[in-house]
C-alpha positions in Angstrom: 18.7 4.7 22.7 22.1 3.0 23.2 21.0 -0.2 21.5 20.0 1.7 18.3 23.4 4.0 18.5 25.3 0.8 18.3 23.5 -0.2 15.3 23.9 3.2 13.7 27.6 2.9 14.2 27.6 -0.4 12.5 25.7 0.9 9.6 28.2 3.9 9.3 31.0 1.3 8.9 29.1 -0.4 6.4 28.4 2.6 4.4 32.1 3.4 4.3 32.6 -0.1 3.0 30.4 0.4 0.2 31.9 3.9 -0.5 35.4 2.0 -0.5 33.9 -0.5 -3.0 32.7 2.2 -5.3 35.9 3.8 -5.2 37.5 1.1 -6.4 35.8 1.4 -9.6 36.3 4.9 -10.0 37.9 4.7 -13.4 35.0 2.7 -14.7 32.5 5.2 -13.3 34.7 8.1 -15.1 34.6 6.0 -18.4 30.9 5.5 -18.3 28.9 8.1 -16.2 25.7 6.0 -17.0 27.1 3.5 -14.2 26.8 6.1 -11.6 23.2 6.9 -12.6 22.3 3.3 -12.5 24.1 2.1 -9.4 21.4 3.2 -7.0 18.8 1.2 -8.8 20.6 -1.9 -8.5 21.0 -1.3 -4.7 17.6 -0.2 -4.1 15.9 -3.3 -5.8 18.1 -5.6 -3.7 17.4 -3.3 -0.6 13.6 -3.3 -1.0 13.2 -7.1 -1.9 15.5 -7.9 1.0 13.5 -5.6 3.4 10.1 -7.2 2.4 11.6 -10.7 3.0 13.2 -9.6 6.2 10.1 -8.0 7.7 7.9 -11.1 6.8 10.3 -13.5 8.3 10.8 -11.4 11.5 7.1 -11.2 11.9 7.1 -14.9 11.3 9.7 -15.3 14.1 7.6 -13.4 16.6 4.3 -15.0 15.9 6.3 -18.6 15.7 5.1 -19.2 12.4 8.6 -19.5 11.5 11.0 -22.1 13.4 13.9 -24.5 12.7 11.6 -26.9 11.4 10.3 -25.0 8.2 13.4 -23.1 7.5 14.1 -25.2 4.4 10.8 -25.0 2.9 10.8 -21.1 3.9 14.3 -21.0 1.8 12.9 -22.8 -1.2 10.1 -20.4 -1.2 11.9 -17.4 -1.1 14.3 -18.5 -3.7 11.6 -19.2 -6.1 9.8 -15.8 -5.3 13.4 -14.1 -5.8 14.2 -15.8 -9.0 10.7 -14.9 -10.6 10.8 -11.3 -9.2 14.5 -11.1 -10.3 13.5 -12.2 -14.0 10.6 -10.0 -14.1 12.5 -6.7 -12.9 15.7 -7.6 -14.7 13.6 -7.5 -18.1 12.0 -4.2 -17.0 15.1 -2.3 -16.0 17.0 -3.7 -19.0 14.4 -2.4 -21.2 14.5 1.0 -19.3 18.3 1.3 -19.6 18.1 0.3 -23.3 15.6 3.2 -24.2 17.3 5.5 -22.0 21.0 5.0 -22.9 20.7 3.1 -26.2 23.5 0.5 -25.2 22.6 -2.9 -25.3 25.5 -4.2 -23.3 24.9 -1.8 -20.6 21.2 -2.6 -20.6 22.3 -6.3 -20.1 24.9 -5.8 -17.6 22.3 -3.6 -15.6 19.4 -6.4 -15.8 22.0 -9.0 -14.6 23.2 -7.0 -11.7 19.6 -6.2 -10.6 18.8 -10.0 -10.8 21.8 -11.0 -8.7 21.1 -8.3 -6.2 17.4 -8.9 -5.9 18.1 -12.8 -5.3 20.8 -11.7 -2.9 18.5 -9.4 -1.1 15.6 -11.9 -0.7 17.9 -14.6 0.4 19.5 -12.3 2.9 16.6 -11.1 4.2 15.2 -14.5 4.9 18.3 -15.7 6.5 19.5 -12.7 8.7 16.5 -12.9 11.1 17.1 -16.4 11.6 20.9 -16.0 12.3 20.4 -13.0 14.6 17.8 -14.9 16.6 20.2 -17.8 16.9 22.9 -15.3 18.0 20.4 -13.8 20.6 20.2 -10.2 18.9 17.1 -8.6 18.0 16.3 -9.1 14.3 13.9 -6.3 14.3 16.7 -3.7 15.4 19.9 -5.2 13.7 18.2 -6.9 10.7 18.0 -4.0 8.5 21.6 -2.7 9.1 23.2 -6.0 8.2 20.7 -6.5 5.0 21.9 -2.9 3.9 25.5 -3.9 4.0 24.9 -7.0 1.9 22.7 -5.5 -0.4 24.6 -2.2 -1.0 28.0 -3.9 -0.9 27.1 -6.7 -3.3 25.1 -4.7 -5.6 27.6 -2.0 -6.1 30.5 -4.6 -6.4 28.5 -6.8 -8.8 27.3 -4.0 -11.0 30.6 -2.1 -11.3 32.7 -5.7 -11.8 30.2 -7.0 -14.6 30.6 -3.3 -16.3 34.3 -3.3 -15.9 34.5 -6.9 -17.4 32.0 -6.5 -20.3 31.8 -2.8 -21.1 35.1 -1.3 -20.4 
C-alpha cells in the first residue's frame, strides 16, 4: 500500500501540473471551444501508445530480453513504429476533425499534435522503464505515473500552443 500511495501522490502532483498547463491557455479554450473537445484525444493517443511500449519494455526487462546491449536497436525500432503509427493516426484524426468542425486549420493542428504526442508517448514508454530500472525503482509500479505526466503535459501543451500560434 505504501509504495502505491507514494506514486499516487506523484500522480496527483502530475495532474495538477497538467491542469496548470491547461489553465495557461484558458483564453484559447474560451475562444475556440473545439480545443476543449479535442484535448483529451491528444493526451489519450499519446498515453495509450506509451503504455503499450512501456508494458512491452517492462516485460522485456523482466524476461531479460531487453538489456543495455540492445537498447539502441530497441529505440530505433520504437521510433519507426511511432512514426508510422503517428502518421497513420494523424491522418485519421485530422479527417475526423475536419468532418466534425469543418475547419481545416484546426484539423491540421489537431493532427500534428496527435502525431507529436504519439511519438512522445512511444519513445517515453521505451525510455522510462530503462531509466527507472537504472535508478533502482520498479518500472511496473512507477512507469505509468511518469508516462502519464509526460503524455498529458506535453500533449496538452503542444496542442494548445500550436492552436494559439496558428488558430487564434
